[in-house]
C-alpha positions as CSV (number, residue, x, y, z in Angstrom):
1,M,9.2,-6.9,31.6
2,A,9.3,-4.5,28.6
3,T,6.2,-2.9,27.1
4,I,6.2,-3.0,23.3
5,V,3.6,-0.8,21.4
6,V,2.7,-1.4,18.0
7,L,1.4,1.5,16.3
8,G,-1.0,0.5,13.6
9,A,-3.4,-2.3,12.9
10,G,-3.1,-2.9,9.1
11,L,-1.2,-5.6,7.2
12,G,2.2,-4.6,8.7
13,G,0.9,-3.7,12.2
14,M,-0.9,-7.1,12.7
15,S,1.9,-9.1,11.1
16,A,4.4,-7.3,13.4
17,A,2.3,-7.8,16.6
18,Y,2.0,-11.6,16.0
19,E,5.7,-12.1,15.1
20,I,7.0,-10.0,17.8
21,R,4.8,-12.1,20.3
22,A,6.4,-15.3,18.6
23,A,9.8,-14.0,18.8
24,I,9.9,-12.5,22.5
25,G,7.6,-14.8,24.3
26,R,5.0,-14.1,26.8
27,D,7.2,-12.5,29.3
28,H,6.9,-8.9,27.8
29,R,3.9,-6.9,27.3
30,V,2.7,-6.2,23.5
31,I,-0.2,-3.7,22.9
32,V,-1.4,-2.8,19.4
33,V,-2.9,0.7,18.7
34,G,-5.2,1.2,15.8
35,E,-8.2,2.9,14.7
36,G,-11.5,1.5,15.2
37,P,-12.1,-2.3,15.9
38,R,-11.6,-3.8,12.7
39,F,-8.9,-5.0,10.3
40,S,-9.3,-4.6,6.4
41,F,-7.3,-6.5,3.6
42,T,-6.2,-3.6,1.7
43,P,-5.4,-5.4,-1.4
44,S,-9.1,-6.3,-2.0
45,N,-10.4,-2.8,-1.9
46,P,-10.4,-2.9,-5.8
47,W,-12.8,-5.6,-5.8
48,V,-15.0,-3.8,-3.3
49,A,-15.3,-0.8,-5.5
50,V,-17.0,-2.8,-8.2
51,G,-19.1,-5.0,-5.9
52,W,-17.1,-8.0,-6.1
53,R,-16.4,-8.2,-2.4
54,T,-18.5,-6.4,0.3
55,P,-16.6,-4.7,3.3
56,A,-17.6,-7.6,5.6
57,D,-15.9,-10.0,3.2
58,I,-12.5,-8.5,3.7
59,E,-12.7,-7.3,7.4
60,L,-12.5,-8.8,10.8
61,E,-12.4,-7.9,14.3
62,V,-9.0,-7.7,15.8
63,A,-9.1,-7.6,19.5
64,G,-10.3,-11.2,19.8
65,P,-7.5,-12.9,17.7
66,L,-4.9,-10.5,19.2
67,G,-6.1,-11.5,22.8
68,K,-5.7,-15.1,22.2
69,Q,-2.0,-14.5,21.7
70,G,-1.7,-12.4,24.8
71,I,-1.7,-9.1,22.7
72,E,-3.7,-6.1,24.0
73,Y,-5.5,-4.0,21.7
74,D,-6.5,-0.3,21.9
75,G,-8.5,1.2,18.8
76,T,-8.6,4.7,20.2
77,G,-6.0,5.9,17.6
78,A,-2.8,7.9,18.1
79,E,-2.6,11.7,18.6
80,R,1.3,12.1,18.7
81,V,4.3,10.2,19.2
82,E,6.6,11.7,21.7
83,P,9.8,10.0,21.3
84,A,11.8,12.1,24.0
85,E,9.4,10.8,26.6
86,N,9.1,7.3,25.3
87,R,5.3,8.0,25.3
88,L,2.2,7.6,22.6
89,R,-0.5,10.2,23.2
90,L,-3.8,8.7,22.2
91,R,-6.9,10.8,20.9
92,D,-8.9,10.4,24.1
93,G,-6.1,12.3,26.1
94,R,-4.5,9.1,27.5
95,S,-1.0,8.3,27.1
96,L,0.8,5.0,26.9
97,A,4.3,4.6,27.8
98,Y,6.6,2.2,26.0
99,D,10.1,0.7,26.3
100,H,10.1,-0.1,22.4
101,L,7.6,1.5,19.7
102,V,7.1,0.1,16.3
103,I,5.6,2.2,13.8
104,C,3.5,0.4,11.1
105,T,0.7,3.1,10.5
106,G,0.7,3.1,6.8
107,P,0.5,6.5,4.9
108,R,-1.6,9.6,5.4
109,L,-3.6,10.2,1.9
110,A,-2.7,13.5,0.8
111,F,-5.7,14.6,-1.2
112,D,-5.0,18.2,-0.2
113,E,-2.0,18.3,-2.4
114,V,-4.2,18.2,-5.6
115,P,-7.2,20.8,-5.8
116,G,-10.3,18.8,-6.0
117,L,-8.8,15.2,-5.4
118,G,-10.5,12.8,-3.2
119,P,-13.9,11.5,-2.2
120,D,-14.5,13.5,0.7
121,G,-15.4,17.1,-0.7
122,G,-13.5,16.4,-3.8
123,H,-14.4,15.0,-7.3
124,S,-12.6,11.6,-7.6
125,H,-13.1,8.5,-5.7
126,S,-10.2,6.4,-4.0
127,I,-9.6,2.6,-3.4
128,C,-6.8,3.1,-0.6
129,T,-9.1,2.4,2.3
130,T,-12.2,0.0,2.4
131,P,-14.6,2.7,3.5
132,H,-13.3,4.9,0.4
133,A,-13.8,1.7,-1.9
134,A,-17.5,1.1,-0.6
135,K,-18.2,4.7,-1.4
136,A,-16.9,4.2,-4.9
137,W,-19.1,1.2,-5.2
138,E,-22.0,3.5,-4.5
139,A,-21.0,6.0,-7.0
140,Y,-20.2,3.0,-9.6
141,Q,-23.7,1.7,-9.2
142,A,-25.3,5.1,-10.3
143,F,-22.7,5.3,-13.0
144,L,-23.8,2.1,-14.3
145,R,-27.4,3.5,-15.0
146,D,-25.9,6.2,-17.0
147,P,-22.3,5.2,-18.2
148,G,-19.9,7.2,-19.9
149,P,-15.9,8.1,-19.9
150,I,-14.0,6.9,-17.1
151,V,-10.4,8.2,-15.8
152,V,-8.2,6.2,-13.7
153,G,-5.1,7.8,-12.6
154,A,-2.3,8.6,-10.2
155,A,-1.3,11.9,-8.7
156,P,2.3,13.3,-8.8
157,G,4.4,11.6,-5.9
158,V,2.3,8.6,-5.9
159,S,4.3,5.5,-4.6
160,C,1.8,2.8,-5.2
161,F,0.7,2.3,-8.9
162,G,-0.3,-1.3,-8.8
163,P,-3.8,-0.6,-7.4
164,A,-4.3,2.0,-10.3
165,Y,-3.5,-0.6,-12.8
166,E,-5.6,-3.3,-11.3
167,F,-8.6,-0.9,-11.0
168,A,-8.5,0.1,-14.6
169,M,-8.4,-3.4,-15.8
170,I,-11.0,-4.7,-13.2
171,L,-13.4,-2.1,-14.4
172,D,-12.8,-3.3,-18.0
173,A,-13.5,-7.0,-16.9
174,D,-16.8,-5.9,-14.9
175,L,-18.1,-3.7,-17.7
176,R,-17.4,-6.4,-20.4
177,K,-19.4,-8.8,-18.2
178,R,-22.3,-6.2,-17.9
179,R,-22.1,-5.8,-21.7
180,L,-21.5,-1.9,-21.4
181,R,-17.7,-1.8,-22.1
182,D,-18.6,-0.4,-25.6
183,R,-20.2,2.7,-23.9
184,V,-17.3,3.4,-21.5
185,P,-14.0,5.0,-22.8
186,I,-11.2,4.6,-20.2
187,T,-8.1,6.7,-19.8
188,Y,-5.1,5.9,-17.4
189,V,-3.4,9.0,-16.5
190,T,0.1,8.7,-14.5
191,P,3.2,10.3,-13.6
192,E,5.2,7.2,-14.5
193,P,7.6,8.1,-17.5
194,Y,6.2,5.0,-19.3
195,V,3.5,2.2,-18.7
196,G,5.0,-0.3,-16.4
197,H,7.6,1.9,-14.6
198,M,5.3,1.4,-11.4
199,G,8.0,3.6,-9.4
200,L,10.7,0.6,-9.9
201,G,12.2,1.9,-13.0
202,G,10.3,-1.1,-14.6
203,V,10.4,-4.9,-13.7
204,G,11.5,-7.3,-16.6
205,D,9.2,-6.5,-19.6
206,S,6.7,-4.8,-17.6
207,K,6.5,-1.9,-20.2
208,G,5.7,-4.2,-22.9
209,L,3.5,-6.3,-21.1
210,L,1.3,-3.7,-19.6
211,E,1.2,-1.8,-22.6
212,S,-0.2,-4.8,-24.5
213,E,-2.7,-5.4,-21.8
214,L,-4.0,-1.9,-21.9
215,R,-4.0,-1.8,-25.5
216,Q,-5.9,-5.3,-25.9
217,R,-8.6,-3.7,-23.5
218,H,-8.8,-0.3,-25.4
219,I,-7.4,1.6,-22.4
220,K,-5.9,4.7,-23.6
221,W,-3.0,6.1,-21.6
222,I,-1.0,9.2,-20.7
223,T,2.4,9.1,-19.2
224,N,4.8,11.6,-17.8
225,A,1.4,13.5,-16.6
226,R,0.9,15.7,-13.7
227,I,-2.7,15.7,-12.7
228,T,-3.3,19.5,-11.7
229,E,-6.8,19.9,-10.7
230,L,-10.3,18.1,-10.6
231,S,-13.6,19.7,-10.8
232,P,-17.0,18.0,-11.4
233,G,-16.8,15.9,-14.3
234,L,-13.2,17.0,-15.5
235,V,-9.6,16.0,-14.7
236,K,-6.9,18.2,-15.9
237,A,-3.4,16.9,-16.5
238,T,-0.2,18.5,-17.8
239,E,1.8,15.9,-20.0
240,Y,5.5,16.3,-20.4
241,D,8.4,15.2,-22.6
242,E,11.5,13.3,-21.1
243,R,13.2,16.7,-20.6
244,G,10.5,18.3,-18.8
245,N,8.8,20.5,-21.5
246,V,5.1,20.8,-21.7
247,V,3.7,18.6,-24.5
248,R,0.1,19.1,-23.9
249,E,-2.5,20.3,-21.5
250,H,-5.3,17.8,-21.0
251,E,-9.0,18.4,-20.0
252,L,-10.5,14.9,-19.6
253,A,-14.2,14.7,-19.2
254,H,-15.4,11.7,-17.1
255,R,-18.6,10.2,-15.4
256,F,-16.4,8.3,-12.8
257,A,-12.8,8.9,-11.7
258,M,-10.3,7.0,-9.4
259,V,-7.2,8.8,-8.7
260,M,-4.5,7.5,-6.4
261,P,-3.4,10.2,-4.0
262,P,0.2,11.0,-2.9
263,F,1.4,9.6,0.3
264,T,2.7,11.4,3.6
265,G,3.5,10.3,7.0
266,V,0.3,10.2,9.3
267,D,-0.4,13.1,11.7
268,A,0.9,11.3,14.7
269,V,4.3,11.3,13.4
270,R,4.2,14.4,10.8
271,G,6.7,17.0,12.1
272,V,8.0,15.2,15.1
273,E,11.6,16.6,15.1
274,G,14.4,14.1,14.2
275,L,12.0,11.2,13.8
276,V,10.6,11.7,10.3
277,N,11.9,13.1,7.0
278,P,10.3,16.3,5.5
279,R,7.2,14.1,3.9
280,G,6.7,12.7,7.4
281,F,8.1,9.2,6.8
282,V,9.9,7.5,9.6
283,L,13.6,7.3,9.2
284,I,15.5,3.8,9.7
285,D,18.6,2.2,9.5
286,K,19.4,-1.0,7.9
287,H,17.9,-3.0,10.9
288,Q,14.6,-1.2,10.5
289,R,15.7,0.9,13.6
290,H,15.6,4.5,14.0
291,P,19.1,6.1,13.6
292,T,18.3,8.7,16.7
293,F,15.8,6.8,18.9
294,P,17.0,3.2,19.1
295,N,13.9,2.1,20.8
296,I,11.9,3.1,17.8
297,W,11.2,0.6,14.9
298,S,9.3,1.0,11.7
299,A,7.9,-1.0,8.9
300,G,5.9,-0.7,5.9
301,V,4.6,2.1,3.9
302,C,5.4,4.7,6.5
303,V,9.0,4.3,6.3
304,A,11.5,6.6,4.3
305,I,12.7,5.0,1.1
306,P,14.3,7.1,-1.6
307,P,12.9,7.0,-5.2
308,V,14.3,4.2,-7.4
309,E,15.4,6.9,-9.9
310,P,14.6,10.4,-10.6
311,T,11.6,11.1,-13.0
312,V,10.2,14.1,-14.7
313,V,7.0,14.2,-12.7
314,P,7.8,12.7,-9.1
315,T,7.2,9.1,-8.4
316,G,7.8,7.2,-5.2
317,A,9.3,3.8,-4.5
318,P,6.4,1.2,-3.5
319,K,6.6,-0.8,-0.4
320,T,4.8,-4.3,-1.4
321,G,3.7,-6.9,0.7
322,F,6.9,-9.1,0.4
323,M,9.0,-6.2,1.3
324,I,6.7,-5.3,4.4
325,E,6.9,-9.1,5.3
326,S,10.6,-8.8,5.2
327,M,10.6,-5.5,7.4
328,V,8.4,-7.0,10.1
329,T,10.3,-10.2,10.4
330,T,13.5,-8.3,10.6
331,I,12.0,-6.2,13.3
332,A,10.7,-9.2,15.3
333,H,14.1,-10.9,15.3
334,N,16.3,-7.7,16.2
335,L,13.8,-6.7,19.0
336,A,14.0,-10.0,20.5
337,A,18.0,-9.7,20.4
338,V,17.8,-6.4,21.8
339,L,15.8,-7.5,24.8
340,K,18.4,-10.2,25.4
341,G,21.0,-7.6,25.6
342,E,22.4,-8.4,22.2
343,A,23.1,-6.3,19.1
344,P,20.4,-6.5,16.1
345,A,21.8,-8.4,13.3
346,E,19.0,-9.0,10.9
347,V,18.6,-7.2,7.8
348,P,15.6,-7.1,5.5
349,T,15.8,-8.2,1.9
350,W,13.8,-5.6,0.5
351,N,12.6,-7.5,-2.5
352,A,9.6,-6.7,-4.3
353,I,6.9,-9.1,-5.5
354,C,3.5,-8.0,-6.6
355,L,0.6,-9.9,-7.7
356,A,-1.8,-7.7,-9.7
357,D,-5.4,-8.6,-10.4
358,M,-6.9,-7.5,-13.9
359,G,-10.2,-9.1,-13.3
360,D,-10.2,-12.3,-15.4
361,T,-6.4,-12.6,-15.5
362,G,-3.4,-11.0,-13.7
363,A,0.2,-10.2,-13.7
364,A,3.0,-11.1,-11.4
365,F,6.1,-8.7,-11.0
366,V,9.4,-9.9,-9.3
367,A,12.2,-7.7,-8.6
368,L,15.0,-9.1,-6.3
369,P,16.0,-6.7,-4.9
370,Q,13.8,-3.7,-5.4
371,F,16.7,-1.4,-6.5
372,P,18.6,-2.2,-9.7
373,P,20.7,-3.8,-10.7
374,R,18.7,-7.0,-9.7
375,N,19.5,-10.6,-9.4
376,V,16.0,-11.5,-10.5
377,T,13.5,-9.2,-12.7
378,W,10.6,-10.6,-14.6
379,A,6.9,-10.0,-15.2
380,K,4.5,-12.6,-16.3
381,V,0.7,-12.6,-17.1
382,G,-1.9,-15.4,-16.7
383,K,-5.2,-16.4,-15.3
384,W,-3.1,-18.2,-12.4
385,V,-2.2,-14.7,-10.9
386,H,-5.9,-13.8,-10.5
387,L,-6.6,-17.3,-8.8
388,A,-3.4,-16.9,-6.8
389,K,-4.7,-13.6,-5.4
390,V,-8.0,-14.8,-4.5
391,A,-6.3,-17.5,-2.8
392,F,-3.8,-15.3,-1.0
393,E,-6.9,-13.0,0.3
394,K,-8.5,-16.1,1.9
395,Y,-5.2,-17.4,3.5
396,F,-4.2,-13.9,4.9
397,L,-7.5,-13.2,6.5
398,A,-7.2,-16.7,8.1
399,K,-3.9,-15.9,9.3
400,M,-5.0,-12.8,10.8
401,K,-7.9,-14.5,12.6
402,S,-5.6,-17.3,13.9
403,G,-2.5,-15.4,14.8
404,N,-0.4,-17.5,12.4
405,T,3.1,-16.4,11.9
406,E,4.1,-18.1,8.9
407,P,5.8,-15.7,6.3
408,I,3.4,-16.2,3.5
409,Y,5.5,-14.8,0.7
410,E,8.6,-16.5,1.5
411,K,6.9,-19.8,2.3
412,Y,4.4,-20.0,-0.3
413,V,4.5,-17.1,-3.1
414,L,8.3,-17.4,-3.8
415,K,8.0,-21.3,-4.0
416,A,5.0,-21.2,-6.2
417,L,7.0,-18.7,-8.4
418,G,10.1,-21.0,-8.5
419,I,12.2,-18.5,-6.6
420,E,14.6,-19.0,-3.6
421,R,15.0,-16.2,-1.2
422,L,17.8,-14.0,-2.1
423,K,19.7,-11.9,0.4
């Protein structure tokens, strides 16, 4: 009997645990190591930050559902991965020995890389975790009593721009409903070379589409911008031209700011020699397997993927839900093969599909594959995207609660978009 430890209990880790259990059967031990007792549906955090959801709406206890599938759960949290010893050190001093380790931790939020950034001792809010989004909601309620300018942005090196676009437009929709929009100038500040780049080099007509959406909502934007410092009520940013020359130094006053932080690998893996790249992201081969430690696998935001293209201000490549689903399925199939003494053969598609909510409408982006040139690339806007994301939230939470291993994107989302899976 082999022991498989899944490190991380988020979107990737929970999906990995269920799919691995289905692929390898009950003859092997599967343990999930997370932080705390609850799973959060991260894509709904922007709604939490404006009061459209509560944390209880998008969270669930994980030990029970996992236990029904014969999967153990430990919410202690990981202190350090020790690959040479095939051991995971936990924060309470215990250690877990493993035959295979699947790292799905998500990222560390590197607020420390920009002075004044972040909700804990800094001067901006975050929607990257549900507790951060709940804290943003508290501040937003105070803001509503005395509204003023808002800054929504992304720091240099961000690899997930979708939530920033979503939040800017959700704020617009919420403020219009409250009849306060005319009192709140909104500015979107981003390292992207143009609106709609999203770390992907653009997807279809994403540039024109998102410019149009921002313009209709009277949201100003500053691109090619490096946010350099945040202080109480002020965001400082340097804007560059396409050659890297400084165009303008901006000082943006605000009464509410949400800025996406850069990502690094989490502390449990950062600096582990041979395991990760300099930013702490886990190295993988085409089978989602570590090239040096063949009993370590990884999926999700924590894996090392190079930028799609160089940009004046650093931007990273996003790892969207469909890509993560593809990575997880690949690991489950390859791990099952290895446990049978066979060589891994499955390769992930690494396609990118994003459903971005805009409050009362939404945008769908499809890039197959993620890196250009592509077989399929388009972007479309419609109220159906907003409705689809609401339905997706409900379905995914039900999936996590039941232990369902159906590939949501491949079975439902691609079919709804009229797209067949492309290898």
